[in-house]
Structure formats: structure tokens, C-alpha cells
TINURO-164586 format. One record per atom (N, C-alpha, C): residue in one letter; y, z, x. Coordinates in pm, whole numbers, plus 50000, padded with zeros to 5 digits. Example, Ala and Ser with C-alpha at 12.3 -4.5 7.8 and 13.67 -1.06 7.14 Angstrom:
BEGIN
A	49431	50780	51319
A	49550	50780	51230
A	49670	50780	51320
S	49775	50708	51285
S	49894	50714	51367
S	50003	50787	51290
END
This chain:
BEGIN
X	04403	12995	06252
X	04423	12965	06430
X	04354	12770	06410
X	04403	12720	06537
X	04397	12597	06577
X	04185	12601	06651
X	04167	12473	06655
X	04075	12425	06711
X	04069	12469	06841
X	03932	12539	06935
X	03992	12561	07045
X	03905	12411	07209
X	03983	12382	07261
X	03977	12255	07335
X	03938	12263	07454
X	03862	12202	07535
X	03877	12199	07751
X	03942	12070	07756
X	03983	12119	07892
X	04011	12010	07959
X	03880	11930	08042
X	03965	11824	08091
X	03857	11750	08193
X	03907	11671	08330
X	04061	11645	08316
X	04131	11618	08441
X	04123	11696	08559
X	04114	11638	08683
X	04133	11699	08798
X	04258	11758	08767
X	04302	11899	08805
X	04336	11967	08830
X	04442	12036	08682
X	04344	11938	08615
X	04451	12029	08434
X	04360	12177	08488
X	04410	12212	08303
X	04373	12329	08307
X	04451	12386	08168
X	04364	12498	08108
X	04361	12526	07919
X	04322	12680	07943
X	04438	12722	07933
X	04381	12946	07929
X	04421	12953	07774
X	04349	13037	07731
X	04318	13128	07589
X	04358	13237	07613
X	04511	13364	07553
X	04536	13451	07630
X	04579	13591	07534
X	04546	13684	07497
X	04580	13800	07436
X	04600	13901	07420
X	04697	13964	07379
X	04706	14132	07492
X	04706	14211	07338
X	04702	14394	07316
X	04671	14447	07244
X	04750	14571	07279
X	04918	14649	07206
X	04928	14739	07271
X	04883	14830	07192
X	04826	14942	07196
X	04758	15078	07088
X	04798	15181	07108
X	04902	15225	07127
X	05016	15360	07236
X	04983	15381	07367
X	04932	15478	07404
X	04927	15481	07528
X	04762	15369	07610
X	04723	15344	07548
X	04644	15176	07572
X	04700	15037	07537
X	04728	14960	07676
X	04704	14863	07618
X	04564	14725	07694
X	04535	14607	07669
X	04415	14549	07720
X	04438	14372	07728
X	04470	14345	07793
X	04463	14182	07837
X	04339	14059	07798
X	04319	13998	07732
X	04191	13927	07722
X	04227	13754	07777
X	04184	13758	07872
X	04197	13560	07919
X	04066	13529	07906
X	04051	13345	07884
X	04007	13262	07898
X	04021	13170	07978
X	03984	13173	08077
X	04056	12987	08144
X	03932	12889	08213
X	03995	12797	08156
X	03914	12652	08202
X	03981	12559	08286
X	03922	12547	08437
X	04057	12510	08499
X	04130	12649	08538
X	04087	12756	08591
X	04131	12903	08599
X	04252	12870	08726
X	04408	12925	08633
X	04489	12876	08761
X	04547	13056	08850
X	04389	13117	08846
X	04387	13243	08939
X	04265	13178	09072
X	04244	13053	09051
X	04079	13029	09148
X	04126	12962	09223
X	04112	12994	09370
X	04137	13022	09462
X	04032	12846	09530
X	03872	12907	09455
X	03787	12740	09476
X	03913	12613	09381
X	03958	12638	09287
X	03976	12542	09223
X	04092	12469	09303
X	04206	12569	09331
X	04327	12483	09415
X	04268	12429	09525
X	04175	12474	09633
X	04160	12403	09712
X	04009	12315	09701
X	04013	12258	09577
X	03939	12129	09552
X	03977	12068	09506
X	04090	12072	09471
X	04251	11936	09431
X	04196	11797	09472
X	04208	11809	09613
X	04179	11711	09676
X	04060	11601	09706
X	03938	11692	09681
X	03841	11651	09628
X	03817	11626	09493
X	03891	11605	09391
X	03858	11643	09309
X	03832	11679	09199
X	03801	11873	09207
X	03762	11907	09096
X	03765	11957	08999
X	03701	12006	08890
X	03702	11951	08795
X	03741	12093	08651
X	03812	12109	08582
X	03813	12220	08548
X	03710	12319	08520
X	03636	12231	08444
X	03502	12266	08380
X	03371	12354	08499
X	03427	12314	08639
X	03331	12383	08731
X	03456	12493	08795
X	03562	12516	08683
X	03593	12689	08756
X	03697	12764	08603
X	03550	12723	08538
X	03607	12878	08429
X	03599	13030	08407
X	03662	13102	08363
X	03726	13209	08446
X	03750	13323	08305
X	03690	13444	08340
X	03689	13519	08237
X	03766	13683	08294
X	03885	13685	08248
X	03965	13794	08305
X	04019	13935	08198
X	03940	14037	08199
X	03990	14136	08107
X	04012	14253	08212
X	04152	14284	08105
X	04289	14389	08256
X	04231	14512	08116
X	04218	14631	08112
X	04254	14773	08048
X	04376	14863	08139
X	04464	14905	08085
X	04569	14997	08068
X	04588	15113	07979
X	04612	15241	08101
X	04626	15351	08007
X	04741	15424	08098
X	04854	15419	08009
X	04944	15518	08059
X	05044	15400	08153
X	05005	15282	08151
X	05043	15208	08251
X	04975	15224	08421
X	04853	15288	08359
X	04750	15245	08476
X	04651	15205	08449
X	04563	15112	08589
X	04490	15006	08522
X	04371	15054	08530
X	04262	15072	08429
X	04136	15122	08443
X	04059	15013	08433
X	04064	14954	08376
X	03962	14844	08478
X	03998	14672	08496
X	03924	14629	08588
X	03934	14511	08598
X	03804	14411	08603
X	03822	14288	08547
X	03758	14236	08536
X	03795	14021	08585
X	03752	14031	08652
X	03780	13864	08708
X	03660	13771	08741
X	03566	13713	08682
X	03467	13594	08675
X	03481	13502	08687
X	03471	13384	08807
X	03476	13231	08768
X	03357	13219	08784
X	03275	13132	08667
X	03199	13017	08638
X	03205	12921	08670
X	03046	12794	08721
X	03068	12677	08743
X	03008	12607	08557
X	03005	12691	08493
X	02994	12592	08370
X	03082	12637	08239
X	03067	12673	08157
X	03149	12667	08008
X	03107	12568	07927
X	03111	12611	07757
X	03016	12517	07717
X	03141	12548	07571
X	03165	12469	07453
X	03220	12494	07348
X	03116	12426	07240
X	03108	12517	07133
X	03039	12452	07060
X	03120	12327	06982
X	03033	12242	06906
X	03036	12097	06859
X	03143	12115	06735
X	03184	12265	06667
X	03326	12244	06611
X	03421	12338	06622
X	03444	12310	06748
X	03516	12358	06849
X	03548	12498	06805
X	03496	12578	06736
X	03563	12746	06734
X	03516	12841	06788
X	03368	12770	06909
X	03343	12906	06955
X	03289	12855	07139
X	03441	12907	07241
X	03436	12908	07385
X	03337	13021	07483
X	03219	12932	07529
X	03166	13036	07608
X	03195	13069	07777
X	03183	13135	07824
X	03199	13129	07962
X	03108	13256	07959
X	02991	13206	08075
X	02942	13315	08089
X	02859	13355	07989
X	02835	13483	08023
X	02758	13574	07872
X	02885	13648	07780
X	03017	13530	07811
X	03131	13624	07769
X	03129	13540	07634
X	03240	13537	07472
X	03267	13440	07428
X	03408	13463	07361
X	03512	13313	07336
X	03608	13303	07250
X	03561	13279	07089
X	03583	13338	06974
X	03560	13248	06842
X	03630	13219	06777
X	03729	13147	06739
X	03770	13151	06557
X	03672	13171	06451
X	03721	13248	06359
X	03608	13247	06252
X	03670	13324	06131
X	03696	13255	06013
X	03737	13342	05849
X	03863	13372	05900
X	03930	13289	05921
X	04074	13320	05964
X	04137	13406	06077
X	04048	13450	06134
X	04037	13558	06272
X	04007	13537	06401
X	03982	13608	06483
X	03968	13583	06617
X	03907	13667	06718
X	03785	13675	06763
X	03693	13752	06837
X	03692	13730	06986
X	03747	13791	07065
X	03659	13784	07224
X	03551	13900	07266
X	03466	13827	07316
X	03376	13936	07365
X	03381	13880	07499
X	03353	14026	07573
X	03396	14033	07667
X	03240	14118	07790
X	03135	14046	07864
X	03013	14086	07851
X	03033	14053	08041
X	03044	14138	08125
X	03065	14100	08241
X	03044	14186	08362
X	03097	14223	08482
X	03136	14342	08557
X	03250	14288	08637
X	03292	14472	08696
X	03427	14449	08729
X	03405	14389	08883
X	03530	14349	08915
X	03549	14317	09026
X	03686	14466	09081
X	03617	14513	09248
X	03468	14474	09337
X	03345	14502	09308
X	03405	14603	09200
X	03246	14692	09233
X	03100	14635	09173
X	03118	14534	09074
X	03059	14510	08996
X	02969	14588	08902
X	03064	14716	08812
X	02994	14749	08711
X	03009	14720	08609
X	02890	14728	08550
X	02891	14622	08420
X	02979	14674	08327
X	03033	14566	08213
X	03179	14640	08151
X	03140	14567	08051
X	03118	14583	07894
X	03162	14549	07802
X	03305	14544	07709
X	03369	14474	07643
X	03510	14480	07581
X	03516	14376	07467
X	03573	14408	07363
X	03585	14359	07223
X	03733	14353	07152
X	03796	14241	07106
X	03887	14207	07054
X	03863	14166	06913
X	03926	14202	06780
X	03917	14151	06632
X	04070	14153	06635
X	04083	13993	06654
X	04259	14017	06593
X	04241	13897	06394
X	04306	13980	06384
X	04363	13917	06217
X	04535	13896	06212
X	04499	13768	06225
X	04612	13722	06222
X	04757	13774	06116
X	04890	13830	06122
X	04991	13838	06054
X	05091	13750	05986
X	05151	13675	06162
X	05274	13543	06181
X	05172	13432	06118
X	05234	13342	06129
X	05167	13153	06053
X	05107	13142	06240
X	05061	13018	06208
X	05065	12933	06343
X	05191	12871	06442
X	05214	12920	06561
X	05279	12871	06593
X	05311	12705	06639
X	05372	12615	06625
X	05378	12503	06747
X	05332	12477	06813
X	05320	12392	06875
X	05287	12379	07013
X	05433	12312	07103
X	05437	12381	07222
X	05578	12339	07306
X	05564	12329	07434
X	05653	12235	07456
X	05656	12149	07563
X	05739	12215	07673
X	05695	12305	07807
X	05759	12376	07870
X	05860	12331	07920
X	05886	12256	07957
X	05979	12121	08025
X	05980	12032	08005
X	06118	11926	07947
X	06081	11789	07929
X	06015	11714	08068
X	05916	11604	07986
X	05926	11547	08095
X	05789	11558	08178
X	05749	11708	08171
X	05623	11766	08241
X	05566	11818	08134
X	05403	11776	08175
X	05277	11802	08061
X	05195	11937	08069
X	05355	12059	08089
X	05282	12167	08084
X	05289	12222	07935
X	05212	12249	07853
X	05235	12296	07708
X	05228	12450	07695
X	05280	12479	07572
X	05246	12680	07557
X	05249	12612	07404
X	05143	12749	07345
X	05165	12703	07207
X	05126	12902	07195
X	05227	12948	07108
X	05163	13079	07015
X	05130	13125	06865
X	04990	13086	06936
X	04897	13070	06821
X	04911	13166	06704
X	04894	13346	06783
X	04944	13396	06638
X	05052	13463	06750
X	05164	13515	06678
X	05275	13626	06811
X	05263	13729	06740
X	05153	13799	06621
X	05138	13895	06551
X	05040	13892	06486
X	04940	13972	06519
X	04836	14023	06439
X	04779	14197	06434
X	04734	14208	06346
X	04615	14371	06364
X	04488	14336	06454
X	04515	14472	06521
X	04417	14392	06661
X	04307	14572	06670
X	04205	14548	06702
X	04095	14613	06722
X	04040	14577	06857
X	04060	14718	06964
X	03996	14712	07098
X	03937	14757	07145
X	03760	14749	07132
X	03677	14839	07129
X	03624	14768	07322
X	03591	14963	07420
X	03537	14912	07572
X	03463	14992	07568
X	03309	15020	07486
X	03225	15098	07523
X	03241	15168	07653
X	03209	15107	07714
X	03182	15136	07868
X	03296	15245	07940
X	03400	15236	07866
X	03519	15283	07885
X	03564	15436	07812
X	03491	15430	07666
X	03529	15519	07550
X	03679	15491	07486
X	03702	15342	07475
X	03784	15318	07440
X	03754	15275	07282
X	03832	15308	07132
X	03803	15245	07044
X	03966	15231	06971
X	04052	15122	06990
X	04228	15166	06901
X	04234	15046	06880
X	04302	15089	06746
X	04385	14941	06688
X	04512	14945	06732
X	04592	14868	06700
X	04725	14866	06750
X	04800	14619	06702
X	04923	14656	06727
X	04928	14478	06745
X	04908	14454	06850
X	04863	14261	06814
X	04820	14187	06882
X	04862	14063	06893
X	04865	14024	07008
X	04945	13903	07057
X	04875	13778	07082
X	04862	13646	07059
X	04730	13566	07060
X	04837	13406	07136
X	04861	13387	07216
X	04901	13245	07292
X	04786	13146	07358
X	04856	13023	07390
X	04769	12944	07484
X	04882	12859	07577
X	04804	12823	07705
X	04863	12717	07715
X	04772	12571	07806
X	04847	12471	07827
X	04717	12422	07848
X	04832	12259	07936
X	04759	12251	08069
X	04911	12134	08089
X	04758	12001	08181
X	04828	11863	08263
X	04719	11797	08302
X	04728	11813	08448
X	04869	11835	08512
X	04836	11886	08628
X	04901	12030	08694
X	04831	12048	08832
X	04792	12199	08873
X	04957	12224	08875
X	04917	12379	08800
X	05059	12470	08810
X	05068	12477	08974
X	05283	12492	08987
X	05263	12480	09179
X	05312	12316	09216
X	05261	12204	09091
X	05281	12097	09177
X	05460	12067	09111
X	05451	12016	08974
X	05578	12016	08969
X	05659	12101	08870
X	05578	12236	08868
X	05646	12334	08771
X	05607	12453	08899
X	05727	12497	08980
X	05692	12641	09054
X	05624	12713	08961
X	05714	12755	08924
X	05648	12929	08846
X	05705	12946	08705
X	05725	13090	08647
X	05783	13127	08543
X	05808	13247	08509
X	05889	13286	08449
X	05899	13449	08360
X	05849	13449	08221
X	05798	13498	08151
X	05764	13533	08046
X	05750	13703	07956
X	05758	13645	07844
X	05801	13831	07800
X	05743	13780	07612
X	05687	13888	07607
X	05694	13904	07457
X	05711	14013	07427
X	05791	14085	07313
X	05823	14176	07310
X	05818	14223	07082
X	05707	14312	07080
X	05694	14378	06959
X	05828	14476	06889
X	05827	14467	06821
X	05903	14551	06695
X	05873	14599	06596
X	05927	14674	06449
X	05809	14706	06331
X	05818	14591	06273
X	05933	14464	06277
X	05920	14351	06165
X	05911	14225	06251
X	05937	14201	06407
X	05925	14080	06438
X	05840	14099	06567
X	05812	13974	06591
X	05794	13987	06781
X	05886	13889	06842
X	05908	13874	06889
X	05972	13754	07035
X	05959	13768	07161
X	05909	13595	07187
X	05882	13573	07325
X	05973	13466	07400
X	06008	13498	07502
X	06113	13468	07533
X	06062	13359	07687
X	06019	13272	07706
X	05946	13184	07797
X	06060	13114	07899
X	06090	13118	07991
X	06157	13099	08118
X	06093	12976	08227
X	06084	12887	08196
X	06020	12802	08287
X	06123	12780	08513
X	06038	12831	08562
X	06164	12817	08722
X	06216	12651	08746
X	06349	12639	08778
X	06377	12534	08849
X	06477	12478	08730
X	06595	12539	08675
X	06705	12531	08602
X	06699	12455	08435
X	06543	12449	08410
X	06526	12403	08275
X	06575	12491	08179
X	06588	12479	08073
X	06635	12566	07913
X	06521	12575	07926
X	06572	12776	07887
X	06418	12805	07824
X	06359	12844	07680
X	06261	12931	07670
X	06219	12884	07503
X	06260	13061	07457
X	06252	13064	07371
X	06230	13194	07296
X	06243	13124	07096
X	06091	13224	07076
X	06024	13223	06968
X	06039	13349	06889
X	06099	13375	06755
X	06108	13501	06717
X	05978	13432	06548
X	05904	13576	06589
X	05781	13553	06492
X	05834	13700	06383
X	05784	13621	06272
X	05745	13732	06146
X	05656	13719	06053
X	05600	13806	05974
X	05497	13805	05917
X	05503	13653	05813
X	05596	13604	05768
X	05584	13426	05704
X	05663	13303	05792
X	05712	13334	05930
X	05767	13281	05952
X	05815	13264	06100
X	05825	13126	06186
X	05814	13141	06331
X	05936	13039	06395
X	06042	13086	06435
X	06114	12999	06456
X	06161	12966	06623
X	06166	12845	06635
X	06169	12790	06761
X	06337	12772	06874
X	06371	12853	06955
X	06521	12772	06988
X	06483	12829	07142
X	06560	12643	07225
X	06549	12628	07335
X	06707	12630	07409
X	06729	12726	07488
X	06831	12748	07559
X	06828	12815	07697
X	06987	12790	07742
X	06988	12866	07909
X	06954	13030	07883
X	06867	13119	07932
X	06910	13244	07911
X	07065	13330	07999
X	07104	13425	07930
X	07186	13524	08009
X	07117	13568	08143
X	07186	13566	08300
X	07101	13608	08423
X	07074	13732	08427
X	06977	13740	08412
X	06918	13887	08462
X	06897	13972	08576
X	06955	14089	08579
X	06911	14209	08715
X	06795	14150	08784
X	06722	14174	08878
X	06609	14161	08936
X	06595	14232	09048
X	06462	14257	09132
X	06448	14335	09240
X	06309	14251	09293
X	06283	14312	09451
X	06152	14214	09470
X	06028	14381	09465
X	05961	14320	09453
X	05774	14397	09472
X	05775	14420	09605
X	05654	14505	09601
X	05622	14499	09796
X	05573	14406	09824
X	05532	14287	09765
X	05496	14164	09790
X	05634	14049	09803
X	05770	14079	09800
X	05850	14016	09801
X	05844	13887	09689
X	05771	13936	09573
X	05800	13859	09442
X	05931	13887	09394
X	06007	13826	09324
X	06125	13865	09242
X	06072	13892	09096
X	06103	14034	09068
X	06064	14039	08900
X	06163	14153	08847
X	06206	14101	08749
X	06337	14144	08622
X	06312	14305	08635
X	06435	14369	08666
X	06511	14505	08671
X	06433	14574	08507
X	06419	14503	08420
X	06409	14504	08224
X	06352	14428	08199
X	06276	14457	08084
X	06238	14358	08009
X	06330	14372	07845
X	06275	14353	07753
X	06396	14320	07677
X	06369	14469	07600
X	06352	14601	07632
X	06340	14736	07547
X	06342	14787	07712
X	06330	14937	07640
X	06328	15078	07765
X	06431	15034	07884
X	06362	15126	07971
X	06412	15124	08129
X	06316	15050	08198
X	06341	15116	08312
X	06292	14993	08424
X	06084	14997	08382
X	06050	14910	08377
X	05939	14833	08385
X	05830	14898	08445
X	05717	14914	08377
X	05614	14980	08494
X	05520	14798	08543
X	05509	14861	08641
X	05480	14734	08736
X	05307	14756	08672
X	05192	14710	08612
X	05069	14709	08592
X	04963	14654	08702
X	05034	14502	08721
X	04979	14395	08793
X	05086	14373	08967
X	05070	14358	09087
X	05192	14299	09163
X	05012	14275	09252
X	05111	14115	09277
X	05030	14056	09398
X	05124	13962	09469
X	05081	13864	09567
X	05192	13790	09610
X	05258	13662	09548
X	05197	13672	09423
X	05252	13529	09323
X	05243	13557	09207
X	05219	13685	09128
X	05212	13707	09032
X	05213	13863	09020
X	05295	13888	08900
X	05309	14027	08860
X	05275	14069	08724
X	05242	14160	08675
X	05253	14188	08485
X	05308	14320	08473
X	05451	14318	08393
X	05508	14386	08351
X	05509	14452	08221
X	05526	14584	08164
X	05532	14691	08030
X	05666	14789	08043
X	05736	14806	07945
X	05804	14881	07883
X	05826	14893	07736
X	05829	15016	07736
X	05817	15086	07584
X	05998	15219	07536
X	06000	15152	07380
X	06122	15178	07450
X	06117	15237	07268
X	06074	15430	07178
X	06069	15421	07071
X	05936	15313	06979
X	05980	15232	06859
X	05878	15153	06825
X	05905	15040	06864
X	05945	14993	06965
X	05925	14864	07047
X	05902	14825	07135
X	05804	14738	07200
X	05678	14728	07334
X	05714	14603	07329
X	05694	14592	07548
X	05740	14522	07619
X	05594	14427	07693
X	05562	14336	07685
X	05512	14321	07812
X	05532	14155	07788
X	05530	14168	08004
X	05547	14019	08049
X	05465	14044	08172
X	05508	13901	08196
X	05487	13816	08378
X	05597	13759	08461
X	05567	13752	08604
X	05635	13658	08662
X	05536	13606	08719
X	05532	13468	08754
X	05451	13391	08802
X	05483	13279	08932
X	05467	13262	09057
X	05522	13206	09132
X	05352	13100	09176
X	05300	12998	09107
X	05228	12887	09112
X	05217	12856	09247
X	05372	12836	09319
X	05377	12745	09435
X	05348	12833	09515
X	05355	12941	09563
X	05328	13073	09612
X	05153	13032	09648
X	05107	13024	09566
X	04988	13065	09526
X	04887	12941	09591
X	04904	12872	09635
X	04886	12753	09663
X	04874	12728	09775
X	04924	12844	09904
X	04919	12890	09986
X	04802	12933	10064
X	04755	12861	10126
X	04607	12920	10242
X	04583	13049	10214
X	04698	13098	10294
X	04642	13276	10305
X	04654	13328	10166
X	04737	13315	10059
X	04700	13368	09944
X	04597	13354	09858
X	04568	13241	09939
X	04422	13188	09840
X	04345	13271	09862
X	04360	13253	09979
X	04251	13330	10024
X	04218	13498	10024
X	04351	13532	10013
X	04341	13684	09926
X	04296	13722	09789
X	04355	13597	09719
X	04298	13595	09620
X	04149	13625	09557
X	04096	13576	09638
X	03914	13562	09660
X	03897	13727	09600
X	03972	13819	09735
X	03914	14004	09681
X	03951	14021	09550
X	04047	13960	09450
X	04032	13968	09306
X	03906	13931	09240
X	03852	13860	09277
X	03754	13737	09188
X	03616	13741	09221
X	03505	13793	09093
X	03363	13735	09142
X	03301	13603	09104
X	03281	13598	09191
X	03177	13478	09151
X	03047	13451	09108
X	03006	13343	09020
X	02877	13345	08996
X	02817	13234	08950
X	02714	13178	09014
X	02690	13025	08977
X	02587	13007	08865
X	02571	13187	08793
X	02481	13142	08704
X	02579	13162	08549
X	02488	13125	08464
X	02555	13133	08292
X	02588	13298	08265
X	02520	13339	08313
X	02557	13511	08278
X	02575	13617	08403
X	02674	13720	08391
X	02671	13789	08522
X	02590	13805	08545
END
């Protein structure tokens, strides 16, 4: 695993993402500094708002395509251990240790404030992937830190203890998303022998395809074939199919963001569509507040 880092410039962001698929259960963990889902961070940028003042923890649990738990809490402080191996936001933590990664979420659900605990223990089976610039000339970077790993997710508050195939990556940039990069479409697909990730930034730029096995990570850059799409109830255009299966299940849907899942046999895809230019609309920022808790303290 690589070292954890924090952004410092106003408008900058960095997040660490992981997901796990285990049969009928899927889970997503995200630790964000300069939260891209923060209406307050977006509104503060004209006054020089700093990413450390808008850190957030996101956890989502799904079963059979239905959300069972949603945590998204924003904090005004974040800490990183001197060795760059442990990131703390509120009472939650992300830690690299002994060749593995652990995410511990201790927080409350949004909007009901129900205490929730969840943990992910992730052991890589694929090599560390390279850091990749999404679009030439722009500051936005993506790194498939580990495209495949053995993972265990426990959510005691929901009676979940499952093992499955995990995925872990990171994104960072020096300019707020929605400024020079309006959005993207992204999906990862696990198959028995490899994982493939397709990252397509908007604006006509070539996309990235990463193929990872237990011993090799390969990267290609090029145009993606046109895909049929449809609009969600919010008017966001999403793909009609992911890499496998029939029409994907819409796990999350909002005016600027959608998360989708599809499976067929022993292959499974999870993807997202994000329209960050739309997110910076004052109306949509106001709506985003209803999906987020705000804490002034260091713990939930």
C-alpha cells in the first residue's frame, strides 16, 4: 500500500475509496478530505475554504440492490499519523498496516442519527497500480491502489459479517471538481481471473482502462465505444448497461450522482456517474445538505 496524504490548497480534494461485493451484499467506504459531496465546501471556495475543514466519512450498505444503511458525516478537522499510515476523521479511521488496509467507521446514519459501526479488512492480491492523470493538462489524478483484494466486511449494527472480493483506489486534485472537469463515468468489473476498470472523463478526452490480475496491472488510454444511455428521474444520464449482466440496478440516485450495480454468473460490476458541474448549482447544493450530517466535534 502507498502512504496516505492530505490536500492543503483551497479547492483541492483527496479521497480514499473501497468497495466489496459478497454475494447479495455490497458495501462502499469512502474517506474524503475536501469532500466532493460537501455543499459547505463548495460554497466556501470563494472565501478560500480549506479541504481540512471539510473532511467526511461515507459508508453505504446494500443487500439485493437495496440500500440498508447510509452514513455521510462531515467534520471540521482531520488528522494523519506522522508515518502517513493512519487517517482519522471523527471517530473513524483508515489504516495501512502489515501489507493490508483497515477501514473502521464509527458514526451515525443520515438522516436518523442511528449509531452505526462498520469495518473493512482488505488484503491485496493485485499489485499497487500507477498514479494516472485523468485528463492531460489538468490536476485530477486517479490511482487504482489495489484493484483486487480479499476483503471482510462486518457491520454489527446490521448483523452483517461477509467475505468477498474488494477494490481500493484513490483520487486527488488541486482544483474543485466541476471547474475544469465537469464529470465522469466510472465502473469496475470483477471476474474470476482479473478485474477491469474503465474511467471515462467527460469533455471528449480519452478514457482509461486498467486490467489487473494477481501479478500484473496494465493501463491503456483511448476512446471508449459509444454506449446506450437513459436518464434517471433526476435527469442524469446513466448507462443502460455496465460491463456484465442486463440493465443495472440503480443503488443511488441524485441530481448530480448515480451509483449502479450489475452481475452475471461469477462476474460483477459496480459503477458511478458524477456531474460535478451540476453539483455546484446553489439549488442542488441545498438539496445535498439533506444527505449529510455535520459535526463540529472530533467524534460523532
